[in-house]
C-alpha positions in Angstrom: -29.3 7.4 -24.9 -25.6 6.5 -24.7 -24.0 7.3 -21.5 -21.2 9.8 -21.8 -17.5 8.4 -21.7 -15.4 8.7 -18.8 -12.7 11.3 -19.2 -9.3 9.8 -19.5 -7.7 12.2 -17.7 -9.3 11.0 -14.5 -7.0 8.0 -14.5 -4.1 9.2 -16.2 -0.8 9.6 -14.4 1.2 10.9 -17.3 4.1 13.3 -16.2 3.5 12.2 -12.5 6.3 10.3 -10.2 5.2 7.7 -7.8 7.2 6.6 -5.1 6.6 3.0 -3.8 8.1 1.7 -0.8 8.8 -2.3 -0.4 8.8 -2.9 -4.2 11.2 -5.6 -4.4 8.4 -8.3 -4.2 4.9 -8.9 -3.6 2.1 -6.4 -3.8 4.6 -3.6 -4.3 5.7 -4.7 -7.5 1.9 -4.8 -8.4 1.5 -1.4 -7.5 4.2 -0.3 -9.3 3.1 -2.0 -12.6 -0.4 -0.3 -12.2 0.8 2.9 -11.9 3.4 2.5 -14.6 0.6 1.4 -16.9 -1.3 4.5 -16.0 1.5 6.6 -17.3 3.7 7.2 -13.9 7.3 7.2 -13.6 8.7 5.6 -10.6 10.7 5.6 -7.4 11.1 2.1 -6.0 12.5 1.4 -2.7 14.0 -1.8 -0.9 16.3 -2.5 2.1 18.6 -3.5 -0.4 18.6 -1.9 -3.6 19.9 -4.5 -5.6 17.0 -6.4 -4.8 15.3 -4.0 -7.3 17.6 -4.6 -10.0 15.5 -7.6 -11.6 12.5 -5.5 -11.8 13.6 -2.3 -13.3 13.5 -3.7 -17.0 10.1 -4.7 -16.5 8.9 -1.1 -15.8 11.3 0.6 -18.6 9.6 -1.9 -21.0 6.5 0.2 -20.4 8.2 3.0 -21.4 8.5 4.8 -17.7 11.5 5.9 -15.7 12.3 3.5 -12.6 14.8 4.9 -9.9 15.9 2.4 -7.1 16.7 3.6 -3.9 17.5 2.1 -0.6 15.5 2.3 2.2 15.0 0.9 5.7 11.7 2.0 7.2 12.8 1.3 10.7 15.9 3.8 10.4 15.1 7.4 10.7 18.3 8.3 9.0 17.7 5.9 6.2 14.3 7.5 5.4 15.8 11.1 5.4 18.5 10.2 3.0 16.1 8.4 0.7 13.7 11.1 0.4 16.6 13.6 -0.1 17.9 11.3 -2.8 14.1 11.0 -4.3 13.8 14.8 -4.7 17.3 15.2 -6.2 16.5 12.8 -8.6 13.0 14.1 -9.4 11.8 17.8 -8.9 8.3 16.8 -7.8 7.1 13.5 -6.1 3.0 13.4 -6.6 2.2 10.1 -5.1 3.4 7.9 -2.2 2.2 4.2 -1.8 3.5 3.5 1.6 3.8 -0.2 1.1 6.7 -1.6 3.5 5.5 -3.9 6.0 6.2 -7.3 7.7 4.1 -9.6 9.9 4.8 -12.1 13.0 2.3 -14.9 13.1 2.3 -16.2 16.8 -0.5 -17.0 19.5 -0.9 -13.6 21.4 0.9 -15.3 24.3 3.8 -16.2 22.6 4.6 -12.4 21.2 7.5 -11.3 22.5 8.8 -7.6 23.0 11.0 -7.8 20.0 8.2 -9.1 17.7 5.9 -6.4 18.8 8.6 -3.7 18.0 9.7 -5.2 14.8 6.0 -5.0 13.5 4.8 -1.9 14.9 8.2 -0.1 14.0 7.9 -1.2 10.3 4.2 -0.8 9.4 3.2 2.1 11.7 6.2 4.2 12.8 8.0 3.8 9.4 4.8 4.5 7.3 4.2 7.7 9.3 7.8 8.9 8.9 7.9 8.3 5.4 4.5 9.8 4.8 6.1 13.0 6.8 9.2 13.2 4.4 7.0 12.8 1.3 4.3 15.2 2.5 7.2 18.1 3.4 7.9 17.7 -0.5 4.3 18.1 -1.3 3.4 20.9 0.5 5.2 23.4 -1.7 3.3 22.0 -4.6 -0.1 22.0 -3.0 -0.6 18.6 -4.3 0.2 14.9 -3.3 -1.7 11.6 -3.4 -0.7 9.6 -0.3 -1.8 5.6 -0.1 -1.2 4.1 3.0 -1.4 0.0 2.7 -3.5 -1.4 5.3 -5.2 -4.8 5.5 -8.7 -6.0 6.2 -7.0 -6.4 9.8 -7.5 -2.7 9.6 -10.9 -3.2 10.9 -11.5 -7.1 11.5 -9.5 -9.4 14.3 -7.7 -12.4 13.7 -6.3 -14.5 16.2 -2.4 -14.8 15.7 -2.0 -11.4 14.5 -2.0 -9.2 17.4 0.8 -6.9 16.3 -0.3 -6.9 12.6 -3.5 -6.1 13.5 -2.4 -3.3 15.9 -0.3 -1.9 13.2 -3.0 -1.9 10.6 -5.7 -0.5 12.6 -3.4 2.3 13.3 -2.6 2.9 9.9 -6.4 3.4 9.4 -6.2 5.7 12.2 -3.2 7.7 11.0 -4.4 7.9 7.6 -7.6 10.0 8.9 -5.2 12.1 11.1 -2.9 13.1 8.2 -6.0 13.5 6.0 -7.3 16.1 8.1 -3.8 17.6 8.7 -2.8 18.1 5.3 -5.9 18.4 3.2 -5.4 22.2 3.4 -2.1 21.6 1.4 -3.9 19.9 -1.3 -2.7 16.3 -0.3 -5.1 13.4 -0.3 -4.3 10.5 2.3 -6.2 7.2 1.8 -5.9 3.6 3.0 -6.0 0.7 0.7 -6.9 -2.4 2.6 -6.2 -5.6 0.7 -8.4 -8.7 2.2 -6.6 -12.2 1.8 -4.1 -12.2 -0.9 -1.4 -15.0 -1.2 2.0 -13.3 -0.9 5.2 -14.5 0.6 4.5 -13.2 4.1 1.3 -15.7 3.9 2.1 -18.7 1.8 2.5 -21.3 4.6 -1.4 -20.4 5.3 -2.1 -21.2 1.6 -0.3 -24.5 1.6 -3.3 -25.9 4.1 -5.8 -27.0 1.7 -8.6 -27.1 4.5 -7.7 -23.5 5.6 -8.1 -22.2 1.9 -11.4 -23.9 1.6 -12.5 -22.6 4.7 -11.4 -19.0 3.7 -13.1 -19.4 0.2 -16.4 -20.3 2.3 -16.2 -16.7 3.9 -15.4 -14.6 1.3 -18.8 -14.0 -0.7 -16.9 -14.1 -4.2 -15.7 -17.2 -3.2 -11.9 -16.8 -3.9 -8.8 -15.1 -2.3 -7.9 -12.0 -3.8 -5.5 -12.1 -7.1 -2.7 -9.2 -7.0 -4.3 -7.9 -10.2 -7.6 -7.2 -8.2 -5.9 -4.1 -6.6 -4.8 -2.4 -9.8 -8.0 -0.5 -10.4 -8.0 0.8 -6.6 -4.3 2.0 -6.4 -5.0 3.8 -9.7 -7.9 5.3 -8.5 -6.5 6.7 -5.2 -3.4 7.9 -7.2 -5.4 10.1 -9.7 -7.6 13.0 -10.2 -10.6 10.3 -9.9 -10.2 10.4 -6.2 -9.8 14.1 -5.6 -12.5 14.6 -3.5 -11.7 11.6 -1.2 -9.5 11.7 1.8 -9.1 10.0 5.1 -11.3 6.9 3.9 -10.2 3.2 4.0 -11.0 1.4 1.0 -11.3 -2.6 1.5 -10.7 -4.6 -1.5 -11.1 -7.9 0.2 -13.9 -9.8 -2.0 -16.4 -9.0 0.6 -14.9 -10.9 3.7 -15.6 -7.8 5.9 -19.2 -8.0 5.9 -18.7 -11.0 8.1 -20.4 -13.4 5.7 -21.0 -17.1 7.2 -21.6 -20.3 5.7 -25.3 -20.5 4.9 -27.2 -22.9 7.2 -30.5 -23.2 5.5 
């Protein structure tokens, strides 16, 4: 007997609006493309709103709206102004992808006070206060999907990434707390945690062929992630298909978090 087909509505975002932070480049744009392809209209943010301009026609070509807004997640006033502008532009914001982030790669002995503050203020404090502003606007509707972007460093430790790992581990814990806090309001909060993906933040690593070979040897599927590998996960977490999932960290990492090592036999 043939299996029944999966209902299309479980992954259909038609009529919904998604807000993606840090959408001027990198994974933020891939998340935006995936959600737009699933039917969502978008609010896109960047520190410099003009940096979003080249990306807008691509989303509009998919038949979706794309509203650009300025946002500096290290500035409380900027977060509040963005949230008010988003609310004015769209009657309801259904989905938040908390993607804006940064990194400082240094040995732990070389990390400065300012390095620490830059990474934690951006990745952790900024994510919380953006989520808070969006949740305030989701609660009256009794519905929301919040997707915090974490990392394999949410569950794994790597040398040279102390502030970043602390921020991403904090995102995982924050996700669980907010899920418990806001579940009664119909809001799910989950963490999407990519493994090793080639982005502008880590380009210098991928220029080292020996390091890339070492990395591939540690990943069970034997390759770093391609941005499109995250499409299904972000649509899943944004849609009705994940309605009974909250407080979870979804690792999309090719299996590196299994702790796989080169076989010696």
